[in-house]
C-alpha positions as a printed Julia matrix, in Angstrom:
746×3 Matrix{Float64}:
  79.76  32.2   248.19
  77.25  32.84  250.96
  77.82  36.59  250.61
  77.54  36.61  246.8
  75.01  39.17  245.62
  72.3   38.35  243.05
  71.11  41.13  240.71
  68.92  41.22  237.62
  70.65  40.64  234.3
  70.08  44.16  232.94
  71.69  45.72  236.02
  74.62  43.33  235.83
  75.22  43.95  232.12
  74.94  47.74  232.35
  77.33  47.89  235.32
  79.96  45.45  234.06
  79.89  46.07  230.31
  79.24  49.8   230.66
  76.43  49.96  228.08
  72.94  51.16  229.07
  70.0   48.79  228.91
  68.49  50.84  226.08
  71.55  50.27  223.88
  71.58  46.54  224.5
  67.85  46.39  223.78
  68.37  48.31  220.54
  71.02  45.8   219.5
  68.61  43.0   220.42
  65.94  44.51  218.17
  68.42  44.68  215.28
  69.35  41.03  215.84
  65.68  40.16  215.55
  65.11  42.34  212.52
  68.17  41.04  210.67
  67.34  37.44  211.56
  70.74  36.59  212.99
  69.31  33.28  214.21
  68.86  32.29  210.56
  72.51  32.83  209.72
  73.84  29.53  208.4
  76.91  29.46  210.65
  74.9   30.38  213.75
  72.06  27.97  213.1
  74.37  25.07  212.25
  76.44  25.71  215.38
  73.35  25.83  217.6
  72.03  22.65  216.03
  75.34  20.88  216.64
  75.33  22.14  220.22
  71.87  20.66  220.79
  72.95  17.34  219.33
  76.41  17.4   220.92
  77.31  14.86  223.54
  74.09  12.98  223.05
  71.99  13.77  226.13
  74.98  15.1   228.03
  77.16  12.05  227.7
  80.14  14.0   226.35
  80.35  17.53  227.7
  83.44  18.34  225.64
  81.38  18.12  222.44
  79.61  21.33  223.5
  82.71  23.53  223.38
  83.41  23.83  219.65
  79.86  24.63  218.44
  79.37  27.17  221.21
  82.64  28.94  220.31
  81.7   28.9   216.64
  78.3   30.43  217.38
  79.73  33.14  219.66
  82.54  34.12  217.29
  80.1   34.32  214.38
  77.8   36.62  216.37
  80.72  38.98  217.08
  81.69  38.96  213.42
  78.15  39.37  212.09
  77.29  42.2   214.49
  79.44  44.69  212.59
  77.59  43.85  209.39
  74.06  44.31  210.73
  74.25  46.85  213.59
  74.61  50.41  212.29
  77.18  52.67  213.99
  78.5   49.81  216.11
  81.9   50.98  217.44
  85.01  49.02  216.62
  85.89  46.46  219.24
  88.61  47.93  221.52
  90.39  44.56  221.38
  89.94  43.85  217.68
  90.81  40.16  217.62
  88.98  38.7   220.63
  88.12  35.04  220.12
  86.22  32.37  222.01
  88.25  29.19  221.92
  88.21  25.81  223.59
  90.71  25.35  226.4
  89.79  22.08  228.18
  91.45  19.69  228.76
  94.53  21.93  228.67
  95.6   23.39  232.02
  96.37  27.05  232.61
  99.77  27.68  234.19
  99.53  27.29  237.98
 100.02  30.29  240.25
 103.35  30.38  242.06
 101.54  30.45  245.42
  98.81  27.92  244.65
  99.1   24.16  244.23
  96.08  23.63  241.99
  95.99  23.79  238.22
  92.75  24.73  236.51
  91.31  23.78  233.15
  88.46  26.13  232.18
  86.33  24.91  229.28
  86.22  28.02  227.06
  88.41  31.1   227.28
  88.16  34.53  225.69
  91.61  35.5   224.43
  93.27  37.65  221.83
  94.13  36.03  218.53
  97.61  37.53  218.9
  98.05  35.48  222.08
  97.06  32.3   220.27
  99.56  33.01  217.49
 102.23  33.66  220.1
 101.75  30.34  221.91
 104.14  28.43  219.67
 107.03  30.62  220.72
 106.28  30.36  224.43
 107.9   28.05  226.9
 105.7   25.06  227.66
 104.71  24.3   231.22
 105.58  20.8   232.34
 102.98  18.28  233.36
 102.6   18.26  237.15
 101.58  15.47  239.48
  97.86  14.8   239.41
  97.33  16.43  236.02
  95.83  14.37  233.25
  97.01  16.76  230.56
 100.02  19.08  230.37
  99.72  22.85  230.35
 100.6   25.04  227.4
 102.28  28.41  227.41
  99.02  30.27  228.02
  98.78  32.01  231.4
  95.98  33.51  233.48
  97.22  36.94  232.48
  96.31  36.22  228.85
  92.62  35.61  229.53
  89.91  38.23  229.17
  87.11  36.0   230.44
  86.26  32.37  231.21
  83.16  30.43  230.17
  82.42  27.18  231.95
  80.14  24.69  230.16
  77.96  22.16  231.95
  75.87  19.59  230.14
  73.52  18.46  232.88
  70.8   20.61  231.35
  71.92  20.39  227.72
  70.73  16.84  227.21
  67.03  17.85  227.43
  67.17  20.65  224.85
  65.72  18.48  222.09
  63.01  17.28  224.46
  62.42  20.91  225.42
  61.84  21.9   221.8
  59.66  18.87  221.19
  57.51  19.78  224.19
  56.85  23.17  222.61
  56.08  21.62  219.21
  59.19  23.35  217.86
  62.17  22.03  215.98
  65.17  24.36  215.96
  67.04  21.93  213.74
  64.69  22.3   210.78
  63.35  25.83  211.32
  66.81  27.37  211.51
  68.67  25.38  208.9
  65.96  25.24  206.23
  65.25  28.75  204.99
  61.64  29.36  204.2
  60.32  30.27  200.8
  59.78  33.95  200.04
  56.03  33.47  200.19
  56.2   31.78  203.56
  58.65  34.35  204.98
  57.03  37.46  203.51
  56.42  39.0   206.93
  58.69  39.41  209.92
  56.12  37.56  212.0
  57.06  34.36  210.19
  60.59  34.51  211.59
  61.16  31.8   214.15
  61.37  33.34  217.61
  59.85  30.65  219.77
  56.19  30.73  220.81
  54.18  33.92  220.91
  55.3   36.04  223.93
  51.77  36.08  225.26
  51.6   32.29  225.13
  55.2   31.4   225.96
  55.67  28.15  227.82
  58.39  26.13  229.34
  58.72  22.58  230.62
  58.13  22.19  234.34
  57.14  18.56  234.73
  58.51  15.11  233.85
  58.96  14.56  230.15
  57.28  11.18  230.05
  54.67   9.31  231.99
  55.98   6.62  234.37
  56.13   3.29  232.67
  57.26  -0.27  233.3
  60.82  -0.8   234.41
  61.64  -2.35  231.03
  60.25   0.63  229.07
  63.1    1.62  226.71
  61.78   5.18  226.55
  61.85   5.73  230.3
  63.98   8.73  231.26
  66.42   8.94  234.13
  66.67  12.55  235.32
  69.29  13.77  237.82
  68.29  15.09  241.23
  69.79  18.57  241.42
  69.6   18.52  245.21
  71.47  15.28  245.64
  75.14  15.0   246.48
  75.72  13.13  243.24
  74.28  15.82  240.99
  77.27  15.99  238.68
  76.83  12.44  237.37
  75.73  12.45  233.72
  72.35  10.83  233.07
  72.08   7.48  231.39
  71.85   7.26  227.62
  68.35   8.37  226.66
  66.18   7.95  223.59
  64.24  10.81  222.04
  60.44  10.68  221.97
  58.65  11.94  218.84
  57.16  15.4   219.44
  53.6   14.16  218.92
  53.94  11.53  221.67
  55.36  13.83  224.35
  52.77  14.81  226.98
  52.92  18.57  227.57
  53.36  19.98  231.07
  53.46  23.71  230.44
  53.88  26.91  232.37
  52.95  30.41  231.28
  55.6   33.07  230.73
  54.46  34.96  233.81
  54.94  31.87  235.94
  58.31  31.28  234.28
  59.58  34.75  235.2
  58.35  34.36  238.77
  59.88  30.92  239.23
  63.12  30.22  241.04
  66.37  30.11  239.15
  67.8   26.78  238.06
  69.6   25.36  241.11
  73.37  25.49  240.67
  75.18  22.57  242.33
  77.66  23.67  244.97
  80.47  21.95  243.08
  79.88  24.26  240.11
  79.81  27.34  242.34
  83.1   26.31  243.93
  84.65  25.75  240.52
  83.62  29.21  239.34
  84.96  30.74  242.54
  88.34  29.04  242.04
  88.59  30.53  238.54
  87.91  33.98  239.97
  90.52  33.33  242.66
  93.15  32.43  240.08
  92.32  35.36  237.81
  92.55  37.9   240.63
  95.58  36.32  242.34
  97.64  34.75  239.57
  97.75  37.85  237.4
 100.36  39.59  239.59
  98.22  42.56  240.49
  97.21  43.42  236.92
  93.47  42.84  237.49
  91.05  44.92  239.55
  88.08  42.74  238.69
  87.08  39.84  236.48
  83.88  38.5   234.91
  83.01  35.03  233.72
  80.01  32.95  232.68
  78.46  29.64  233.69
  76.58  27.91  230.86
  74.37  25.02  231.98
  72.88  23.68  228.78
  70.55  26.45  227.6
  70.84  28.42  230.87
  73.43  31.2   231.26
  74.52  32.95  234.46
  77.08  35.81  234.51
  79.55  36.34  237.38
  81.57  39.4   238.42
  84.33  39.31  241.07
  86.39  42.0   242.77
  88.08  42.68  246.12
  84.71  43.0   247.86
  83.13  39.79  246.63
  81.02  38.23  243.88
  77.96  39.54  242.06
  75.88  37.05  240.07
  73.22  37.82  237.48
  69.79  36.32  237.1
  69.75  33.5   234.59
  68.71  33.67  230.96
  68.01  30.95  228.41
  70.23  31.67  225.44
  68.06  29.36  223.34
  64.78  31.05  224.28
  66.21  34.6   224.13
  68.93  34.08  221.58
  68.9   37.61  220.17
  69.3   39.2   223.61
  72.12  36.82  224.42
  73.78  37.74  221.13
  73.47  41.43  222.05
  75.15  40.69  225.41
  78.04  39.02  223.56
  78.43  42.16  221.46
  78.35  44.37  224.56
  81.09  42.25  226.09
  83.21  42.54  222.93
  82.79  46.33  223.09
  84.48  46.39  226.51
  87.85  48.08  226.77
  90.68  47.06  229.08
  89.17  49.09  231.9
  85.88  47.16  231.69
  87.86  43.92  231.76
  89.56  45.17  234.96
  92.98  45.36  233.32
  93.75  49.06  233.9
  95.09  49.92  237.36
  94.31  53.54  238.31
  97.24  55.87  239.02
  99.77  53.54  237.39
 101.28  54.37  234.0
 102.43  51.55  231.7
 105.99  51.56  230.39
 106.51  53.71  227.33
 108.15  50.87  225.42
 107.94  47.11  225.32
 104.2   46.73  225.98
 101.34  45.93  223.61
  98.35  48.15  224.5
  95.87  45.66  223.02
  97.08  42.69  225.12
  96.75  42.15  228.88
  99.86  43.0   230.89
 101.71  39.97  232.24
 102.84  41.91  235.33
 103.23  45.46  236.63
 106.98  45.45  236.08
 107.96  48.71  234.39
 104.8   50.55  235.49
 105.34  53.83  237.3
 103.59  56.4   239.46
 104.43  59.67  241.16
 104.41  60.08  244.94
 105.13  63.21  246.95
 108.07  63.21  249.36
 106.76  64.91  252.54
 110.28  65.87  253.62
 111.54  67.36  250.37
 108.13  68.52  249.17
 108.79  67.29  245.64
 107.32  64.61  243.41
 109.2   61.31  243.27
 108.84  59.01  240.28
 108.45  55.42  241.44
 109.12  52.61  238.93
 108.14  49.03  239.72
 110.64  46.21  239.31
 110.17  42.48  239.91
 107.12  41.06  241.63
 107.77  39.8   245.17
 104.35  38.86  246.5
 100.7   38.75  245.43
  97.97  37.97  247.93
  96.32  34.65  247.11
  92.68  35.21  248.07
  89.33  35.81  246.44
  88.05  38.53  248.78
  90.55  40.77  250.5
  92.94  43.65  250.1
  94.56  42.35  246.88
  97.99  43.2   248.23
 100.88  43.19  245.77
 104.52  43.86  246.6
 107.1   44.85  243.97
 110.7   46.01  244.04
 110.95  49.72  243.24
 113.44  52.33  242.18
 112.9   56.06  242.71
 113.94  59.18  240.86
 115.4   61.07  242.63
 116.71  58.32  244.95
 115.24  58.51  248.46
 117.39  55.84  250.12
 120.54  53.79  249.63
 118.68  50.74  250.96
 116.61  48.38  248.77
 112.96  49.42  248.69
 109.62  47.78  247.95
 106.19  49.19  247.21
 103.07  47.68  248.73
  99.93  48.28  246.66
  96.54  47.33  248.06
  92.83  48.06  248.03
  92.1   49.01  251.6
  88.82  49.35  253.45
  88.07  53.02  253.98
  86.63  52.3   257.44
  90.0   51.21  258.87
  92.83  53.39  260.14
  95.55  53.53  257.45
  98.62  51.41  258.08
 101.01  54.33  257.76
  99.13  56.21  260.49
  99.37  53.25  262.87
 103.11  52.86  262.26
 103.62  56.59  262.82
 102.21  56.18  266.34
 105.16  53.95  267.24
 107.79  56.61  266.61
 109.75  57.24  269.8
 108.77  53.91  271.38
 111.08  50.92  271.71
 108.63  48.68  269.84
 109.33  50.66  266.65
 112.61  48.71  266.34
 110.53  45.68  265.31
 108.26  47.52  262.88
 108.84  48.2   259.16
 110.33  51.53  258.1
 108.08  53.7   255.9
 109.57  56.1   253.33
 106.64  57.3   251.21
 102.93  56.67  251.17
  99.8   57.88  249.45
  96.11  57.13  249.69
  94.17  57.65  246.47
  90.76  57.77  248.16
  89.92  61.15  246.64
  91.12  60.08  243.18
  89.69  56.58  242.94
  87.51  54.21  244.93
  86.13  50.82  244.08
  82.66  52.33  243.83
  83.87  54.57  240.99
  83.58  51.61  238.65
  81.26  48.62  238.39
  80.02  48.81  241.97
  79.01  52.45  241.59
  77.05  51.73  238.43
  75.22  48.92  240.23
  74.26  51.25  243.08
  72.56  53.58  240.62
  70.03  50.87  239.78
  69.86  49.07  243.15
  70.04  49.76  246.85
  73.54  49.68  248.25
  74.84  46.18  248.93
  75.09  45.58  252.68
  77.93  43.1   252.13
  79.9   45.55  249.99
  82.96  47.12  251.6
  84.23  50.34  250.05
  87.89  50.25  249.05
  90.48  52.84  248.18
  93.89  52.47  246.57
  96.94  52.74  248.82
 100.66  52.81  247.93
 103.35  52.53  250.64
 107.11  52.34  250.08
 108.97  50.34  252.74
 112.51  49.29  253.4
 112.95  45.83  251.89
 113.07  42.95  254.37
 113.32  39.18  253.93
 110.83  36.44  254.79
 111.53  34.91  258.21
 110.78  31.37  257.01
 113.86  31.49  254.75
 116.22  31.79  257.73
 114.31  30.13  260.59
 116.29  27.31  262.17
 116.55  25.4   265.48
 119.38  27.75  266.42
 117.27  30.91  266.24
 113.61  29.87  266.55
 113.33  30.42  270.32
 115.11  33.77  270.02
 112.89  34.95  267.16
 109.59  33.88  268.69
 110.48  35.52  271.99
 111.08  38.71  270.01
 107.65  38.29  268.48
 106.0   37.84  271.88
 107.85  40.9   273.21
 106.79  42.94  270.2
 103.11  42.06  270.58
 103.24  42.78  274.3
 104.95  46.17  273.77
 102.45  47.12  271.08
  99.66  46.45  273.55
 101.38  48.07  276.54
 102.99  51.1   274.88
 100.54  51.9   272.07
  97.34  50.08  273.14
  97.48  48.41  269.73
  96.63  44.89  268.55
  98.11  43.5   265.33
  95.23  41.04  264.66
  96.9   39.2   261.77
  99.9   37.3   263.1
 100.82  34.87  260.32
 103.95  33.37  258.8
 103.82  35.64  255.74
 103.79  38.72  257.98
 107.01  37.82  259.81
 110.1   39.39  258.23
 113.69  39.84  259.38
 116.97  41.64  258.89
 120.4   40.88  260.34
 121.66  43.09  263.18
 125.04  42.42  264.78
 124.99  38.88  263.43
 121.57  38.05  264.89
 118.21  37.55  263.24
 116.12  40.6   264.06
 112.35  40.13  263.78
 110.25  42.66  261.86
 106.49  42.4   262.35
 104.94  43.39  259.04
 101.48  44.24  257.64
  99.43  46.46  259.97
  96.45  46.64  257.61
  94.18  44.98  260.18
  95.73  46.47  263.31
  93.57  48.5   265.67
  94.16  50.94  268.53
  92.18  50.16  271.68
  90.58  53.03  273.54
  91.93  53.27  277.07
  88.44  53.62  278.55
  86.72  50.98  276.43
  86.88  47.29  275.56
  88.65  46.01  272.46
  86.47  45.97  269.4
  85.8   43.34  266.79
  86.47  43.66  263.1
  85.26  46.9   261.54
  85.22  45.33  258.08
  82.5   43.24  256.46
  84.69  40.15  256.17
  86.62  37.9   258.54
  89.8   39.41  260.01
  92.98  37.31  260.03
  94.64  34.35  258.33
  92.68  31.14  258.89
  95.49  28.61  259.57
  96.82  30.83  262.37
  93.6   32.33  263.69
  92.53  31.8   267.3
  89.67  29.37  267.83
  87.43  32.01  269.43
  87.68  34.28  266.39
  86.8   31.48  264.0
  83.73  30.65  266.06
  82.65  34.27  266.45
  84.31  36.79  264.09
  82.42  39.67  265.74
  83.79  39.11  269.22
  86.26  41.66  270.64
  89.89  40.98  269.72
  92.27  40.54  272.67
  96.02  40.15  273.07
  95.49  36.47  273.92
  94.21  35.93  270.36
  97.51  37.19  268.95
  99.42  35.0   271.44
  97.44  31.98  270.28
  98.29  32.87  266.67
 101.97  32.86  267.62
 101.59  29.26  268.79
  99.95  28.18  265.54
 102.7   29.89  263.52
 105.37  28.09  265.56
 103.57  24.77  265.14
 103.28  25.37  261.4
 107.01  26.12  261.13
 108.1   22.96  262.93
 105.74  20.62  261.06
 105.35  22.06  257.58
 108.68  21.97  255.69
 110.02  25.49  255.35
 110.92  27.18  252.07
 114.06  25.6   250.7
 114.12  22.91  253.36
 115.44  19.52  252.29
 113.17  17.65  254.69
 110.76  15.26  252.98
 108.18  15.45  255.78
 104.68  15.34  254.39
 102.26  18.17  254.91
  99.96  16.89  257.7
  96.31  16.48  256.82
  95.21  18.58  259.79
  97.29  21.55  258.71
  95.98  21.19  255.17
  92.5   21.25  256.66
  93.22  24.54  258.45
  94.47  26.02  255.18
  92.04  24.73  252.57
  88.76  23.51  254.05
  85.63  25.43  254.96
  85.06  27.3   258.19
  82.96  24.54  259.75
  85.71  21.96  259.28
  88.43  24.34  260.48
  86.36  25.29  263.51
  85.84  21.66  264.5
  89.44  20.53  264.01
  90.84  23.48  265.95
  88.31  23.05  268.74
  89.32  19.38  269.0
  92.88  20.6   269.47
  91.9   21.74  272.98
  89.42  18.95  273.77
  91.56  17.01  276.28
  94.87  17.13  278.1
  96.31  14.63  275.61
  95.16  16.45  272.46
  98.55  17.91  271.58
 100.46  14.68  272.16
  97.87  12.76  270.15
  98.16  15.29  267.32
 101.96  15.03  267.18
 102.03  11.23  267.32
  99.03  10.35  265.14
  98.27  13.18  262.74
 101.59  14.95  262.24
 105.27  14.7   262.92
 107.74  17.43  263.71
 110.5   17.96  261.18
 113.54  16.09  262.61
 115.69  19.22  262.76
 113.08  20.83  265.05
 112.44  17.74  267.2
 113.88  19.4   270.32
 111.05  21.97  270.07
 108.35  19.4   270.83
 108.61  20.14  274.57
 108.7   23.89  273.81
 105.46  23.61  271.81
 103.87  21.4   274.48
 104.5   23.98  277.22
 103.12  26.75  275.01
 100.05  24.62  274.27
  99.48  23.91  277.97
  99.02  27.61  278.66
  96.36  27.82  275.94
  94.72  24.58  277.03
  94.42  25.75  280.63
  92.77  28.92  279.4
  90.15  27.08  277.36
  89.53  24.71  280.28
  88.95  27.73  282.53
  86.48  29.13  280.03
  84.64  25.79  279.83
  84.45  25.63  283.63
  83.08  29.16  283.75
  80.47  28.37  281.11
  79.39  25.31  283.1
  79.19  27.37  286.3
  77.25  30.07  284.49
  74.71  27.59  283.16
  74.26  26.15  286.65
  73.9   29.65  288.12
  71.25  30.58  285.57
  69.31  27.44  286.42
  69.53  28.24  290.15
  68.4   31.8   289.46
  65.47  30.54  287.42
  64.49  28.11  290.2
  64.83  30.82  292.86
  67.68  29.07  294.65
  69.88  32.17  294.47
  69.23  35.89  294.09
  70.08  38.06  291.1
  72.82  39.78  293.12
  74.41  36.41  293.9
  74.22  35.39  290.25
  76.02  38.57  289.19
  78.97  37.6   291.38
  79.85  34.81  288.92
  82.27  36.68  286.66
  84.97  35.79  284.18
  87.68  37.9   282.53
  87.35  37.2   278.8
  90.45  39.24  277.97
  92.84  36.79  279.65
  90.51  33.85  280.42
  90.8   34.72  284.1
  94.54  35.41  283.9
  95.33  31.98  282.39
  96.48  33.15  278.92
  98.85  36.08  279.32
 102.16  37.23  277.89
 103.91  36.55  281.21
 102.57  33.0   281.55
 103.66  32.14  277.99
 107.11  33.64  278.52
 107.53  31.72  281.79
 106.51  28.46  280.12
 109.02  28.92  277.28
 111.78  30.05  279.61
 111.69  26.66  281.28
 112.63  25.01  277.95
 115.69  27.2   277.33
 118.35  24.84  278.66
 116.97  21.85  276.73
 117.06  23.86  273.49
 120.64  25.06  274.0
 122.16  21.68  274.79
 124.32  20.51  271.92
 123.55  23.45  269.63
 126.45  25.86  269.1
 125.77  29.51  268.32
 122.21  29.2   269.58
 121.22  32.81  268.81
 122.82  33.17  265.4
């Protein structure tokens, strides 16, 4: 959220909806001219919204009138706007969703319940025939058959500002309730100037002060307003009583001051909730979405959000009460979006000829196809996607999806998969890095590539919404250009499905050897050692490790130091990332960082129950912290892991417990941890010596030349964390691991 970009509303709407500002303004003018605010359905819905959930007591009472108003605007637009094109999705509808839960993602534990969803009417009709999701633990309400793939957009309603709408109108000597629902006589409404549009633009005001003067504690009219900066800002205010308009003291602000004022503060809890919806939409839709937009409605204030692989872009806020006609025009612009604007068309992938409804979102990419050129045969190969295997569960990232594939003509007798991702153009392509390993022994532990293609010349992320934003604004410094990449690999299996006490030592020694050989033979660092990137195949009855996913790998120049991340975002997987990299993501990446990640993967495997495991061991709170909490919390808990010589033992005995089947690996993990602990102790001693040296230099006790003699090798922490030291530590545990376990390497 810290890197989210804020742009003006016109820029946001033109880029995301694809309609120029002039068109939206023309629609706004028509809305004013045709008096859409005086439509009976619209005015009644707005009035009910303002009276709903009296002073914010019941947020759920806001949903129905808002949906009714929005749907009526979409319907009425075709009657009053000349030459308005037909909506590409003809039956889009706003409908209430809360408190119903959307089906949870297969990789995520949480279930979400957005307030209002934009869906196709065909989807709603189809719900009765769908399989119902069962109610899961912690859910108050069961889920229905609707899935994230069915949604075009999400609208989240918050009532903490809705409860003062009536006060707001009273402060301006206006009454939406009567002026919208009671049509004026012909004599009174003979000119367009008599149409209610709020105060005169030159004299427009808004409330900026308290709505009533302080009174005695027993004053029944005293108001209790929430503090938006407090930690308890989501608590609804107490039941309030409305003051008559004539008795409300006015504290006004001119329109110029209003436009120059800061936006309404959005509580962090609301921002997090919006981010989780974007996460689910981009991760739980099985690769069918390139981007997604949603809206946060806080009473009369609206804020639009757009999310893609490079981050979030938020719009400036607008009052849909104050500028109702413009808001209505924005609703129409959204309804005029096609599947591409909704992010539902993946470039360079063709949908199946049969069995798909072009007006509905695709549930998955199964059946989609593309053509890739075989470099050996020099011919085009048709690639057809089968079942989904993996979808990356992250908000910002490469949006990696893996599907089974078949090819025509066949290019291999072995099972194949296709990896589709949006890769940073500033990084060396994965296929190029893997090609460097040909002829080296380390290639035996790397995935086999059959076909690949980069679509950088055909499509980039900036060809869409991001590019349109750049035309009206300076380039976003946080934005990271992405291109589309397809790679076909031999199909391997996840290591966690086969990992056992009999083969864990053997497999992790292979992993250490592989990382060492990459560094020694190719001067390459993997930089993303994680459980999901460890695959295997069986060779001669043994588990053979395959180190997968070289998207973040880097080749080190022989005559230069390792470099940090070349991307704009953090490199690695947080639960397995070395402490140094969490504290300073820009520091050079060393082999010791990958070795430390190996330890965290091994710890994770022996504590967290593996896939399919029958163990009922609970997921330790500390590991959950590394996976789910913010960077500050993760940084602190991981730093504490090396705080004393008893930290590991204390962690195992107090905060976690090793799965019984892996209990003999406690000593193995302890010896591995000791190597890392000694390294961090050496660094702490060096830092202390350096501070003392700097003080002596400042006081003139030592010379500059003497101070420069205090050196420390950051690459290995003065030779304390190395491949050879880790291997020696684990070798000493070999006999203990083998005792009583037959077929140790199988």
